[in-house]
C-alpha positions as CSV (number, residue, x, y, z in Angstrom):
1,M,13.1,8.3,-12.3
2,D,11.5,12.0,-13.0
3,P,13.5,14.7,-10.6
4,S,10.2,16.5,-10.0
5,A,8.4,13.3,-9.1
6,T,6.8,13.2,-6.1
7,R,5.1,10.1,-5.8
8,F,5.4,6.6,-7.2
9,Q,4.0,3.7,-8.4
10,M,4.8,0.5,-8.2
11,Q,3.9,-3.6,-9.5
12,I,5.3,-6.3,-8.1
13,S,3.5,-9.3,-10.9
14,T,4.0,-13.6,-11.2
15,N,4.5,-13.2,-14.6
16,P,6.6,-10.7,-17.0
17,A,3.7,-9.6,-18.9
18,F,1.6,-7.9,-16.3
19,T,-1.6,-10.1,-16.1
20,T,-1.6,-11.1,-12.9
21,I,-0.4,-8.4,-10.5
22,A,0.1,-9.4,-6.5
23,L,0.9,-6.0,-5.3
24,D,-0.4,-2.4,-6.4
25,F,0.8,0.7,-4.8
26,T,2.0,4.2,-4.7
27,T,3.5,5.7,-2.6
28,N,6.4,9.1,-2.3
29,V,8.9,9.0,-3.0
30,P,11.6,8.1,-1.2
31,T,13.8,10.2,0.2
32,L,18.0,10.1,0.6
33,K,20.2,9.7,3.9
34,P,23.1,8.9,4.6
35,G,24.0,6.1,4.1
36,G,21.9,4.6,1.2
37,I,17.7,5.2,0.2
38,S,15.6,4.7,2.6
39,A,12.1,3.7,0.9
40,Y,8.7,2.2,2.7
41,V,7.5,-0.7,0.6
42,P,4.6,-2.2,2.4
43,F,4.8,-5.5,2.7
44,D,3.3,-6.9,5.4
45,A,5.0,-11.3,5.0
46,N,2.3,-12.6,7.1
47,S,-0.4,-10.8,4.1
48,G,-0.5,-13.4,1.5
49,A,0.2,-11.2,-1.6
50,L,3.2,-13.3,-2.1
51,Q,4.1,-16.3,-1.7
52,N,8.0,-17.4,-0.4
53,G,9.9,-18.9,-3.1
54,R,8.6,-18.1,-5.8
55,S,10.0,-15.8,-8.2
56,Y,8.3,-12.3,-9.0
57,F,8.1,-9.6,-11.9
58,W,8.3,-5.7,-10.8
59,R,7.9,-2.2,-12.2
60,V,7.9,1.4,-11.3
61,R,7.3,4.8,-12.5
62,S,7.2,7.9,-11.1
63,I,4.7,10.7,-10.3
64,T,4.5,14.3,-10.7
65,P,2.4,16.7,-9.8
66,Y,1.5,17.0,-14.2
67,T,2.1,14.0,-15.2
68,T,2.3,9.5,-15.1
69,S,5.5,8.6,-16.3
70,A,5.8,5.8,-18.6
71,W,7.3,2.2,-16.5
72,M,10.2,1.8,-16.9
73,A,11.3,-1.7,-17.6
74,N,11.0,-4.1,-15.0
75,S,13.2,-6.8,-13.5
76,S,13.0,-9.8,-11.2
77,F,12.8,-11.1,-7.4
78,R,13.0,-14.6,-5.8
79,L,11.0,-13.8,-2.2
80,S,13.7,-15.9,0.1
81,L,12.2,-15.4,3.9
82,A,13.5,-16.8,6.9
83,V,11.6,-18.8,9.4
84,S,12.3,-17.8,12.9
85,S,11.9,-20.4,15.7
């Protein structure tokens, strides 16, 4: 990520070509805190935007006051939320 970035954009998709976007948001660059990075990812498990047990792809790019970077290589994850009783 560009060290002069002030924001980043993240997309989550159901496919690696990103033709179907489940979430698309822009937020401030994470801040480094003791013990790791603190970042806010605006995701509400009850919103229905992402489905439990499904695999997704994500990608991110940085935004500076002057330019927006290319997308970084995408990666995938499987959403696995525990149901509380």
